[in-house]
N, C-alpha and C positions, 0 to 999 in steps of 0.2 A: 780762540778767545784768550785774552789775557786773564790769568787767574784772578778772580775776585773783582775785576773791574767791569765786566760786561761789555768790553770793547774788543773789536777785532784787531789783531796785530797787523801791521803793514811793514813792508820794507821801505825805507826812505828811498827817494830817487838816487841819492848818493850811494846807498848800499846796493841797490839794484844795478846801477851803472858799474860799480866795482865788481860785482859778481859776474856780470856779463863780460866785462873786460878780462877777468880771470879765465872764464870759460873760453873766450876767443884765443887768448895766449896759450892755453893748454892745448887746444885743437891745432893751432899753428905749429906748436912744438911737435905734436904727433905727426903732422904732415912732413915736417923736416926730417924726423926720424925715419919715416917710411921712404922718403927720397934717398936718404943716406944708406939705407939697407938695400936699395934697388938691385945692385949687382948680385946679391945673394938671396933675394926673396922670391917667393912664388908670385908670379905676375898676376894671376887671378885673385889671390888673396890681397895683394897690394892694391889692385883696382877696387875691390870691394871695400877695403878699409878706407881708401881715399874718398870714395863716393859717400860713405857713411859720415866721414868727418866733414865733407863739404856740405852735406845736408844739415848737419848741426850748425855749421858756420852761417848758413842761410837762415836758420831758425833764430840764431843770435841776432842777426841783422834785423829780422822782423821784430824781435823783442825790443831792440833799441828804438825802432820806429814807434812801437806801441808806447814805450816809455816817453818819447818825445811828444806823442799825441795825447798822453794822459790816459791811455787805455791799458797800461801795464798792470798786471795783477787781476784783470777781469777776464773771465772765460770768453773766448771769441765766439762760442756757440750759444750758451745759455745766459751769458752776461752776469753770472754770479761771481762773487769774489773768490779768487783762487787762494786757498790757505797758504799763509806765509811759510809754513813748514815745507810745502811742495815747492814754492819758489826758491827757498834756500837750497834745496837739493837740485832742482832743475830751473835755474833762473830764466831760461828761455822758453819755458813751457807756455802754451797759449790756451790750454784747455784744463778745466777741472777734471778730476779723476773720472767721474761719470761720463762726461762728454768725450774724454780721451778714449775710453773703452768703446764708445759707439763709433768714433771715427777711425779707430784702429791704430 
C-alpha cells in the first residue's frame, strides 16, 4: 500500500517491461559467461547452471505475455494482486508468496 493513500502500488507497463528486459539481458550474459568458461568448467555444473538460466528465461517470456495480456502482476493461481515489492525483486514471478509456497 502506498503510505497514507489507501491505494495499492503498481509497476507501470513501462517499468515492468524494463525490469523484464534487464532480467533477460542479465541471464543471457550469464549464459555467455558459462559458454566462455566451457573448456575449464565442470560439465555437470555447467549443465545445471544452463538449465536453471533457461528456466528463468522461459519465465521471463511468460511474464512478457502476461504483460501483453493485461494479467501481469496478478497471481496465476489465486488471482490476487502480487505486491509491487515482490515484482521489483522478481519481475517475472507469476505467483503471490502463499501460492508460490504451495506450488513449490
